[in-house]
N, C-alpha and C positions, 0 to 999 in steps of 0.2 A: 504493499499500500504506499509505503514511504517513497519507493522508486517511482511508482505511478504519479504520486503527487509532485515529484521533482520534475518529471517529464512534462506534466501539464503546465508547471510554472515556467519551464523553459519555453515551451510553445508559445505561451502567452506573451513572454518577453520578446520572443522573435517576431511575433505578429505585431506587437506595439512598436518595435524598432522599424519594421517595414512601413508602418503607417507614418512614423516620424519622417522617415527618409522620403516617402512620397509626398509628404506635406512640404518638406524643405525644397523639393524639386518643383513646387508649384503645380503639381498635378491634381490637387484637390482644392475645390472652392471653399474658402473659409466661411464657417457659420457666422451669420449676422451677430448673434449674441456674444460670440467669442471675441469680436474685434471692436465691438462698440462698448460704451460705458455700461456699468451694471444698473439693474433696475433701481437700487437705492440711489445711486448718483442721479439717475433719470428723474426720480421723484424730487430731488432737491433742485435740479436744474431746469426741469420740465423739458428736457431734451434727450431723446434716446438715440437718434441717429448721429452720434458723435463718436469718432475713432477714439479708442482708449489709449492710455498712455504707453502700455506694453506694446501694442501693435504699431504705434507711430515709432517707437524706438527700434522695433524689429525692421521697419522699412528704411530708417536712417542707416542702421547697421549694414542691411543688405546692399543699399546703394554704395556705401563706402567700401565694403568688401569687393563689390564688383569693379569699382574704379581701381583698387589696388591691384587687381588681377590684369588689368590692361597695360599694354606697353606705353612707354613715354613719360612715366613719372607725373601723371596728370593728377591734379588736386581739385576737389570740388567742395561746395557747401550744399547741404541738404536741409530743407525745411519741410515739416509736416504741419498743416494747419487744420484747425476745426472748421466746420461748415460756416461759422460765423467770423473766421479770420484770425482767431487767436493761435499763437504758436504752441503746438503741443510738444514738439521736439525739434531739435536742430543740432547740427554739428558742422564745423568747418574745418577741414584738413589743414595741416600746416602749408602755408604757401599761397592760399587763395588771396587774390587781389581784392581790394575793397569793392571795386565794381562787380565782381562775381558774387559777393555777399549780398549786395543790394539787388542785383537782377535775379538771384535765385528766389528771393522772397517775392519779387514782383511777378515772377513766373507762376508761383503757386497762388497768389492773389488773382491773376488772370484766369487760372483754371476754375477758381471758385466763382468769379464773376461771370464767366462766359459758359460755365457748365460744360466745359470741353477743354481740350489741350490747348496750350498756348500756340502749338504749331497749327492747330485748326483756325485759331484766330488770325495767325499770319497768312494763312491760305485764303481765308474768306475776305480779308481786306489787303489786297496785294498791290496797291498803288499809293502813292504819296498822299494824294487828296483824301483817300479813304481812311488812311491812318491818322492823318493830321487832326481831323475833326473828331477823333476818338481818344486822343491822348490824355485828356482831362476826364474821361468818363470813369466813374466809380470812385474817384479820389475822396468824394465826400463820405463814402461808406468805408473808406480805408482799403479799397480794392483798386484794380487797375487794368488797363489793357497794355500788355508788353508783347510785341510781335516777334518773339523768338522761342524756338522750341526748348522744353525743359520743364514745363509745368503740366501736371496731369491731374484730373479729378480722381478722387478715391471713391469708387461706388461699389457697394455690396448689396445685393438683392434689389437692384434698381433704386437704392437710396444713396444720396451723396452723404458720405460721412466724414469728408475732408478733402484735402488736396495736398500733393507734393510738388516742390519746386526745387530744381538743381541748378546751380550756376558755377561758372568758373572753368568748366571743362570743355571738351571738344565733342562729347557724346552725352550731354546732359539728359536728353530725353530718353535715350536707351538706358541710362543708369537708372532713371525713375521707373521705366517700364520693367526692367529686369527685377528691380526691388519689389514692385507690386506683385508681379507673377510669382516670385519666390514666396512672399508672405501671404498673399490673398488668393492665389490660384490664377487660372487662365485670365487673360485680360483682352478687351477688344483690340483689333489691329491698330497700329499707329497710323496717323495721318500721313498721307503721301508728301513728299518733300514739296515745299511751297517755292514759287519763284520770289526772287527778291523784289521789293517794292521799287517801282520805276514810275516817273511822272508820265501818265498817259500810255502806259504800256507795261508788258510783262517780260521776264527773262527767266532763265533756267537756273536751277540750283536752290539749296536750302539756305535761309538766312544764317550767317555765322552765329555760333552759340557763345554766350558770355554770361 
């Protein structure tokens, strides 16, 4: 009986390890209740669809880990915001320039404001006139329009629970995307590369990330 009990325990441990590994690879969609604030917190704040601190930290760590695995000694800053724009977690790697720190936050705010990626905003408004008239939009609410890839909404069960913004690198959007996939499971495809803004016309290529 003791041997049988040991075998059962080992089997359960192996099964659990397999589930953890699958989760880490982004193969399983994260449950809504696991990644949002607890019911007790929701009663106090009157908001349930808010990313919790543990999940925000996991997204930040996943993005930093992904960046460290890339060639070129790139450094980034990562922000995770609540649906109302508060910073839940953030981290700046050594060597990120001040402009990268600022734009990373702007990208996250853009994703909240537009309910879509900052790359999709850049694609939608792809000429100088269309962008100029929107530069001040959202500022009264502490949000922004910033026309550079690197900001993604965080959506679980069709509910916006926050946003992530990455700045300072050369693959900011992919960093955010890989982190969301690892922590939350499969994500929608990324926006196709947007043409750079030109007066009265369009061109090829994605806007430079910063």
